[in-house]
BAMI-165210 format. One record per residue: residue in three letters; x, y, z of N, C-alpha, C in turn. Coordinates in pm, 1 decimal, padded with zeros to 6 digits. Last residue first. Example, Ala and Ser with C-alpha at 12.3 -4.5 7.8 and 13.67 -1.06 7.14 Angstrom:
% BAMI-165210
+--------+----------+----------+----------+----------+----------+----------+----------+----------+----------+
: residu :      npx :      npy :      npz :     capx :     capy :     capz :      cpx :      cpy :      cpz :
+--------+----------+----------+----------+----------+----------+----------+----------+----------+----------+
:    SER :  01285.0 : -00225.0 :  00708.0 :  01367.0 : -00106.0 :  00714.0 :  01290.0 :  00003.0 :  00787.0 :
:    ALA :  01319.0 : -00569.0 :  00780.0 :  01230.0 : -00450.0 :  00780.0 :  01320.0 : -00330.0 :  00780.0 :
+--------+----------+----------+----------+----------+----------+----------+----------+----------+----------+
END
This chain:
% BAMI-165210
+--------+----------+----------+----------+----------+----------+----------+----------+----------+----------+
: residu :      npx :      npy :      npz :     capx :     capy :     capz :      cpx :      cpy :      cpz :
+--------+----------+----------+----------+----------+----------+----------+----------+----------+----------+
:    GLY :  02203.9 : -08096.3 : -07583.5 :  02293.9 : -08163.3 : -07677.7 :  02355.6 : -08066.7 : -07769.5 :
:    ARG :  02191.1 : -07982.5 : -07249.5 :  02146.7 : -07966.7 : -07388.9 :  02250.6 : -08027.7 : -07480.1 :
:    ASN :  02292.3 : -07983.8 : -06999.3 :  02240.5 : -08109.8 : -07052.1 :  02184.1 : -08098.6 : -07193.7 :
:    GLN :  02364.0 : -07724.9 : -06937.0 :  02467.7 : -07827.8 : -06935.9 :  02421.5 : -07956.5 : -07003.4 :
:    ARG :  02111.5 : -07597.2 : -06942.6 :  02215.9 : -07560.9 : -07040.4 :  02322.8 : -07670.0 : -07050.4 :
:    ILE :  01994.2 : -07723.0 : -06721.2 :  01935.7 : -07737.9 : -06854.5 :  02038.9 : -07706.5 : -06961.5 :
:    LEU :  02159.8 : -07632.7 : -06513.3 :  02148.6 : -07775.9 : -06543.4 :  02093.5 : -07799.7 : -06683.4 :
:    LYS :  02100.8 : -07356.6 : -06528.1 :  02237.6 : -07404.1 : -06551.8 :  02237.4 : -07552.8 : -06587.6 :
:    GLU :  01832.6 : -07358.1 : -06455.0 :  01870.7 : -07310.8 : -06589.4 :  02011.6 : -07358.1 : -06625.4 :
:    LEU :  01862.0 : -07447.7 : -06191.4 :  01789.2 : -07529.4 : -06288.8 :  01824.3 : -07488.4 : -06431.2 :
:    GLU :  02001.9 : -07230.9 : -06080.8 :  02062.4 : -07364.2 : -06080.4 :  01994.4 : -07456.1 : -06181.2 :
:    ASP :  01812.0 : -07024.4 : -06114.8 :  01943.2 : -07015.7 : -06179.8 :  02010.3 : -07152.2 : -06188.5 :
:    ILE :  01610.8 : -07123.8 : -05948.0 :  01584.6 : -07107.4 : -06091.0 :  01715.8 : -07099.7 : -06168.4 :
:    GLU :  01743.5 : -07108.9 : -05701.5 :  01699.1 : -07238.7 : -05753.0 :  01672.6 : -07232.0 : -05903.4 :
:    LYS :  01779.0 : -06829.3 : -05685.0 :  01895.2 : -06917.8 : -05686.9 :  01857.8 : -07055.0 : -05743.6 :
:    ASP :  01517.0 : -06739.6 : -05670.5 :  01598.8 : -06701.0 : -05785.6 :  01720.0 : -06792.4 : -05798.5 :
:    THR :  01308.2 : -07014.4 : -05559.4 :  01388.9 : -06894.5 : -05536.3 :  01466.7 : -06861.7 : -05664.2 :
:    LEU :  00978.8 : -07119.9 : -05632.0 :  01122.6 : -07137.6 : -05650.6 :  01194.4 : -07005.7 : -05626.2 :
:    LYS :  00720.1 : -07169.3 : -05402.4 :  00776.8 : -07080.9 : -05502.8 :  00928.2 : -07104.1 : -05509.8 :
:    LYS :  00533.1 : -07443.6 : -05361.7 :  00655.3 : -07380.9 : -05309.9 :  00717.4 : -07298.6 : -05422.4 :
:    ARG :  00312.2 : -07533.6 : -05497.6 :  00303.4 : -07517.7 : -05351.4 :  00423.1 : -07444.5 : -05291.9 :
:    THR :  00387.2 : -07539.5 : -05759.8 :  00255.4 : -07483.3 : -05726.9 :  00241.0 : -07458.6 : -05577.7 :
:    SER :  00630.1 : -07666.8 : -05789.3 :  00632.0 : -07520.9 : -05779.8 :  00494.2 : -07459.5 : -05756.8 :
:    PHE :  00557.0 : -07937.8 : -05810.0 :  00638.9 : -07891.1 : -05697.4 :  00625.3 : -07740.4 : -05679.3 :
:    ALA :  00421.6 : -07944.0 : -06054.2 :  00351.9 : -07979.6 : -05930.6 :  00426.0 : -07925.8 : -05809.1 :
:    ALA :  00634.0 : -07868.2 : -06223.9 :  00511.4 : -07789.5 : -06220.4 :  00434.1 : -07816.3 : -06091.3 :
:    LEU :  00815.4 : -08075.4 : -06176.5 :  00851.8 : -07938.3 : -06140.3 :  00729.2 : -07847.5 : -06132.2 :
:    PHE :  00663.9 : -08292.4 : -06281.8 :  00707.6 : -08291.3 : -06142.2 :  00738.4 : -08149.2 : -06096.9 :
:    GLN :  00639.9 : -08215.1 : -06548.4 :  00518.8 : -08230.6 : -06466.9 :  00552.6 : -08227.8 : -06317.9 :
:    PRO :  00915.7 : -08218.3 : -06625.4 :  00839.7 : -08092.5 : -06625.2 :  00710.8 : -08100.8 : -06541.8 :
:    LEU :  00967.6 : -08500.2 : -06596.0 :  01030.6 : -08404.5 : -06505.3 :  00958.5 : -08270.0 : -06507.4 :
:    SER :  00772.4 : -08770.5 : -06631.6 :  00784.4 : -08632.8 : -06681.4 :  00843.9 : -08540.4 : -06575.2 :
:    GLY :  00705.8 : -09027.8 : -06561.2 :  00841.5 : -09001.9 : -06608.2 :  00866.4 : -08859.3 : -06654.1 :
:    ASP :  00449.5 : -09011.5 : -06455.5 :  00470.1 : -09078.1 : -06584.9 :  00606.1 : -09045.5 : -06645.8 :
:    PHE :  00465.0 : -08925.4 : -06196.3 :  00443.7 : -08824.9 : -06300.6 :  00466.9 : -08880.9 : -06440.9 :
:    THR :  00502.2 : -09152.0 : -06035.4 :  00406.9 : -09049.7 : -05995.1 :  00369.7 : -08953.5 : -06107.3 :
:    GLU :  00694.7 : -09322.1 : -06149.5 :  00571.2 : -09377.3 : -06095.0 :  00463.3 : -09271.9 : -06072.8 :
:    GLU :  00898.7 : -09141.4 : -06229.9 :  00840.3 : -09237.1 : -06324.6 :  00703.7 : -09284.9 : -06276.1 :
:    ILE :  00959.0 : -09012.4 : -05992.0 :  00906.2 : -08933.7 : -06103.8 :  00839.6 : -09025.4 : -06206.3 :
:    PHE :  01055.4 : -09234.4 : -05845.2 :  00941.9 : -09155.5 : -05796.8 :  00877.4 : -09077.7 : -05911.3 :
:    LYS :  01275.5 : -09313.1 : -06000.0 :  01164.0 : -09405.7 : -05980.7 :  01039.0 : -09330.5 : -05935.1 :
:    GLU :  01440.2 : -09087.0 : -05975.1 :  01392.4 : -09130.3 : -06106.6 :  01270.5 : -09219.6 : -06093.9 :
:    SER :  01487.9 : -09094.9 : -05698.1 :  01417.9 : -08981.8 : -05758.4 :  01360.2 : -09018.4 : -05894.0 :
:    GLN :  01632.8 : -09332.1 : -05673.0 :  01506.2 : -09317.0 : -05602.5 :  01422.9 : -09204.7 : -05664.5 :
:    LEU :  01858.4 : -09265.8 : -05826.8 :  01771.7 : -09377.1 : -05867.8 :  01634.7 : -09368.8 : -05800.7 :
:    ALA :  01960.2 : -09056.4 : -05668.7 :  01920.1 : -09029.8 : -05807.3 :  01825.8 : -09139.8 : -05857.0 :
:    HIS :  02027.7 : -09191.9 : -05436.1 :  01919.3 : -09093.8 : -05432.2 :  01870.6 : -09057.8 : -05572.3 :
:    PHE :  02239.4 : -09351.1 : -05540.1 :  02123.0 : -09412.4 : -05477.5 :  02004.4 : -09316.7 : -05478.7 :
:    GLU :  02423.0 : -09156.5 : -05620.1 :  02363.6 : -09245.6 : -05720.0 :  02235.4 : -09311.1 : -05666.7 :
:    GLN :  02483.1 : -09047.3 : -05365.9 :  02424.1 : -08963.6 : -05469.6 :  02356.8 : -09049.0 : -05577.8 :
:    LYS :  02603.1 : -09263.8 : -05240.6 :  02482.2 : -09206.8 : -05182.9 :  02408.7 : -09122.9 : -05288.1 :
:    SER :  02703.6 : -09504.4 : -05489.8 :  02730.1 : -09393.1 : -05398.9 :  02596.5 : -09342.0 : -05344.3 :
:    LEU :  02684.3 : -09853.6 : -05501.8 :  02622.8 : -09727.2 : -05541.1 :  02662.6 : -09620.0 : -05441.4 :
:    ILE :  02854.1 : -10011.9 : -05366.8 :  02845.4 : -10034.5 : -05510.2 :  02785.1 : -09908.3 : -05571.8 :
:    SER :  03064.4 : -09938.9 : -05086.6 :  02942.2 : -09922.1 : -05164.5 :  02961.4 : -09964.4 : -05309.3 :
:    CYS :  03213.8 : -10187.3 : -04869.2 :  03215.4 : -10060.9 : -04944.0 :  03091.1 : -10056.2 : -05032.9 :
:    VAL :  03378.3 : -10373.2 : -04627.0 :  03249.1 : -10326.3 : -04675.6 :  03267.7 : -10193.7 : -04747.3 :
:    LEU :  03573.1 : -10653.3 : -04604.2 :  03578.8 : -10508.4 : -04624.9 :  03448.8 : -10465.0 : -04691.9 :
:    GLY :  03572.7 : -10928.2 : -04597.4 :  03559.4 : -10856.6 : -04470.9 :  03569.7 : -10705.9 : -04482.5 :
:    ASP :  03582.1 : -11000.3 : -04867.8 :  03695.3 : -11032.5 : -04779.8 :  03693.3 : -10949.7 : -04651.9 :
:    GLN :  03338.0 : -10772.8 : -04929.5 :  03434.8 : -10860.2 : -04995.3 :  03556.4 : -10876.8 : -04905.1 :
:    ASN :  03037.9 : -10675.5 : -04945.8 :  03125.1 : -10717.2 : -04837.1 :  03220.5 : -10819.3 : -04897.1 :
:    LYS :  02876.4 : -10395.4 : -05092.7 :  02936.3 : -10527.5 : -05104.9 :  03028.0 : -10549.4 : -04985.7 :
:    PHE :  02561.6 : -10223.7 : -05150.8 :  02692.4 : -10239.5 : -05086.9 :  02747.4 : -10377.5 : -05119.1 :
:    ILE :  02358.2 : -10254.5 : -05331.5 :  02390.6 : -10118.5 : -05288.9 :  02529.6 : -10117.9 : -05225.8 :
:    ASN :  02236.6 : -10496.3 : -05408.6 :  02346.0 : -10438.7 : -05488.7 :  02371.7 : -10291.2 : -05459.3 :
:    ARG :  02070.4 : -10625.2 : -05243.9 :  02009.3 : -10521.2 : -05327.5 :  02112.9 : -10448.9 : -05413.8 :
:    GLN :  02244.0 : -10779.3 : -05100.5 :  02154.8 : -10847.7 : -05194.6 :  02087.6 : -10748.5 : -05288.5 :
:    CYS :  02348.2 : -10580.0 : -04935.8 :  02435.4 : -10642.2 : -05036.2 :  02350.6 : -10714.0 : -05141.5 :
:    LEU :  02134.7 : -10531.7 : -04773.2 :  02177.9 : -10424.1 : -04862.3 :  02276.8 : -10474.0 : -04967.1 :
:    ARG :  02115.7 : -10782.1 : -04640.8 :  02002.6 : -10727.2 : -04716.6 :  02049.3 : -10623.0 : -04818.6 :
:    ARG :  02365.4 : -10798.5 : -04511.9 :  02330.1 : -10896.8 : -04614.5 :  02215.8 : -10844.9 : -04702.6 :
:    LEU :  02336.0 : -10589.1 : -04328.8 :  02439.5 : -10581.3 : -04432.2 :  02407.1 : -10677.4 : -04546.5 :
:    MET :  02134.4 : -10691.7 : -04165.5 :  02109.9 : -10570.7 : -04244.0 :  02211.7 : -10557.5 : -04357.0 :
:    THR :  02275.0 : -10911.4 : -04058.5 :  02147.9 : -10931.2 : -04129.2 :  02119.1 : -10811.8 : -04219.2 :
:    TYR :  02490.7 : -10786.4 : -03931.5 :  02516.1 : -10874.8 : -04045.5 :  02389.4 : -10904.6 : -04125.3 :
:    THR :  02351.8 : -10642.6 : -03730.3 :  02436.5 : -10573.3 : -03827.9 :  02457.6 : -10660.2 : -03951.3 :
:    THR :  02235.4 : -10852.2 : -03587.3 :  02150.5 : -10752.6 : -03653.5 :  02228.8 : -10680.6 : -03762.1 :
:    SER :  02461.0 : -10982.9 : -03483.9 :  02372.0 : -11054.1 : -03576.6 :  02281.1 : -10957.3 : -03653.3 :
:    LYS :  02570.9 : -10789.0 : -03308.7 :  02645.3 : -10834.0 : -03426.4 :  02552.6 : -10898.3 : -03530.3 :
:    LYS :  02315.4 : -10554.7 : -03210.8 :  02401.8 : -10669.7 : -03187.3 :  02468.5 : -10707.5 : -03319.5 :
:    TRP :  02288.3 : -10194.6 : -03193.5 :  02264.3 : -10324.9 : -03255.8 :  02362.4 : -10430.2 : -03207.7 :
:    GLY :  02288.9 : -09926.2 : -03135.7 :  02256.0 : -10019.3 : -03028.7 :  02229.8 : -10160.9 : -03078.7 :
:    LEU :  02376.1 : -09739.2 : -03314.5 :  02239.3 : -09788.2 : -03331.1 :  02194.6 : -09883.7 : -03221.0 :
:    GLU :  02638.4 : -09664.4 : -03239.7 :  02546.5 : -09566.2 : -03297.8 :  02400.1 : -09610.2 : -03298.1 :
:    GLN :  02763.4 : -09895.5 : -03122.1 :  02772.2 : -09762.4 : -03062.1 :  02658.8 : -09670.3 : -03108.1 :
:    GLU :  02696.5 : -10098.8 : -03302.1 :  02666.7 : -10116.6 : -03160.0 :  02665.1 : -09980.5 : -03090.7 :
:    CYS :  02797.5 : -09994.5 : -03535.3 :  02652.9 : -10012.1 : -03523.3 :  02610.2 : -10034.5 : -03378.9 :
:    LEU :  03071.2 : -10005.4 : -03474.6 :  03007.7 : -09877.1 : -03503.3 :  02856.4 : -09886.2 : -03485.9 :
:    LYS :  03111.9 : -10282.5 : -03452.4 :  03136.8 : -10194.8 : -03337.0 :  03065.9 : -10060.6 : -03353.8 :
:    VAL :  03049.2 : -10359.9 : -03717.3 :  02974.0 : -10416.3 : -03604.3 :  02989.3 : -10325.7 : -03482.0 :
:    LEU :  03249.6 : -10221.3 : -03852.4 :  03109.5 : -10186.7 : -03877.0 :  03021.5 : -10238.4 : -03764.1 :
:    ASP :  03474.9 : -10356.6 : -03771.0 :  03458.1 : -10217.5 : -03727.8 :  03314.0 : -10170.6 : -03748.2 :
:    GLY :  03418.1 : -10599.3 : -03905.8 :  03432.4 : -10595.5 : -03759.4 :  03414.5 : -10455.5 : -03704.6 :
:    SER :  03425.2 : -10523.3 : -04171.2 :  03297.2 : -10569.0 : -04115.4 :  03301.7 : -10569.8 : -03962.3 :
:    SER :  03596.7 : -10217.1 : -04231.3 :  03598.9 : -10361.9 : -04209.3 :  03466.6 : -10402.1 : -04144.4 :
:    ILE :  03509.3 : -09981.8 : -04478.9 :  03515.1 : -10016.3 : -04336.8 :  03517.0 : -10168.3 : -04323.8 :
:    PRO :  03574.0 : -09710.2 : -04701.9 :  03558.5 : -09853.5 : -04675.7 :  03578.8 : -09881.4 : -04527.6 :
:    GLU :  03295.7 : -09562.0 : -04522.7 :  03354.9 : -09660.2 : -04614.5 :  03490.8 : -09616.0 : -04665.6 :
:    ASN :  03151.7 : -09392.8 : -04360.9 :  03271.8 : -09455.5 : -04304.8 :  03341.0 : -09553.4 : -04399.0 :
:    ASP :  02924.0 : -09299.0 : -04485.5 :  03008.2 : -09201.7 : -04414.5 :  03141.6 : -09260.5 : -04369.3 :
:    TRP :  02809.9 : -09534.5 : -04579.6 :  02858.8 : -09435.1 : -04675.4 :  02955.7 : -09337.4 : -04609.1 :
:    MET :  02741.6 : -09650.3 : -04329.9 :  02840.1 : -09715.0 : -04416.9 :  02895.6 : -09616.1 : -04518.6 :
:    LEU :  02553.2 : -09469.3 : -04231.8 :  02673.6 : -09501.3 : -04153.2 :  02782.3 : -09561.2 : -04242.5 :
:    ASP :  02361.2 : -09486.8 : -04435.7 :  02432.3 : -09360.6 : -04412.7 :  02560.5 : -09382.0 : -04332.5 :
:    ALA :  02273.0 : -09750.3 : -04392.9 :  02339.9 : -09715.6 : -04518.9 :  02419.5 : -09585.6 : -04502.0 :
:    PHE :  02150.7 : -09714.0 : -04141.4 :  02262.4 : -09807.0 : -04157.1 :  02342.2 : -09773.4 : -04283.1 :
:    LYS :  01947.3 : -09540.3 : -04210.4 :  02045.1 : -09499.7 : -04108.8 :  02172.0 : -09585.2 : -04120.4 :
:    MET :  01811.6 : -09707.4 : -04392.7 :  01870.7 : -09582.7 : -04439.5 :  01975.3 : -09531.2 : -04339.9 :
:    GLU :  01722.5 : -09909.9 : -04226.3 :  01813.4 : -09944.1 : -04336.0 :  01884.2 : -09818.8 : -04386.2 :
:    MET :  01548.0 : -09761.7 : -04068.2 :  01669.6 : -09815.9 : -04007.8 :  01770.6 : -09858.5 : -04114.4 :
:    VAL :  01352.5 : -09689.7 : -04267.1 :  01419.9 : -09589.5 : -04184.2 :  01551.1 : -09642.9 : -04127.6 :
:    GLY :  01397.6 : -09879.7 : -04573.4 :  01324.3 : -09837.4 : -04455.1 :  01409.3 : -09740.4 : -04373.3 :
:    LEU :  01457.1 : -09801.5 : -04916.1 :  01505.0 : -09846.4 : -04785.3 :  01412.3 : -09796.9 : -04675.6 :
:    LYS :  01449.8 : -09901.8 : -05250.9 :  01379.3 : -09832.3 : -05144.2 :  01426.7 : -09889.9 : -05010.7 :
:    TYR :  01546.2 : -10039.2 : -05464.2 :  01632.9 : -09937.2 : -05405.4 :  01562.8 : -09854.6 : -05298.4 :
:    GLU :  01545.2 : -10359.8 : -05579.4 :  01466.9 : -10264.6 : -05501.6 :  01561.3 : -10167.5 : -05431.6 :
:    VAL :  01599.6 : -10477.6 : -05907.6 :  01656.5 : -10449.9 : -05776.6 :  01574.3 : -10341.3 : -05707.4 :
:    MET :  01386.3 : -10702.3 : -06077.6 :  01440.4 : -10568.7 : -06066.3 :  01487.4 : -10543.6 : -05923.9 :
+--------+----------+----------+----------+----------+----------+----------+----------+----------+----------+
END
């Protein structure tokens, strides 16, 4: 199974790529040197890791995402709910709302999502 969990630096790197894609691998090296203080070898090592996880691809020197940032976060959320709440979104929401009261706007947004997803 593909691992979609990223460490802090991997996440910073992924955010840079999502914010600048498509980007040539050479420009990515320059960007990482400026933003993260990385050497070329570090950039390529991290890029290879995220390509192996099927989050990004480097094809003919052009780096772009396989998963959008939104898709990536959705997969992480699904995995968290599955592992922590036995896949139950209602259990997650119940646990979440015991410590933080939902605003009227949040409730309206959730009701809208429920209506949109009803068969």
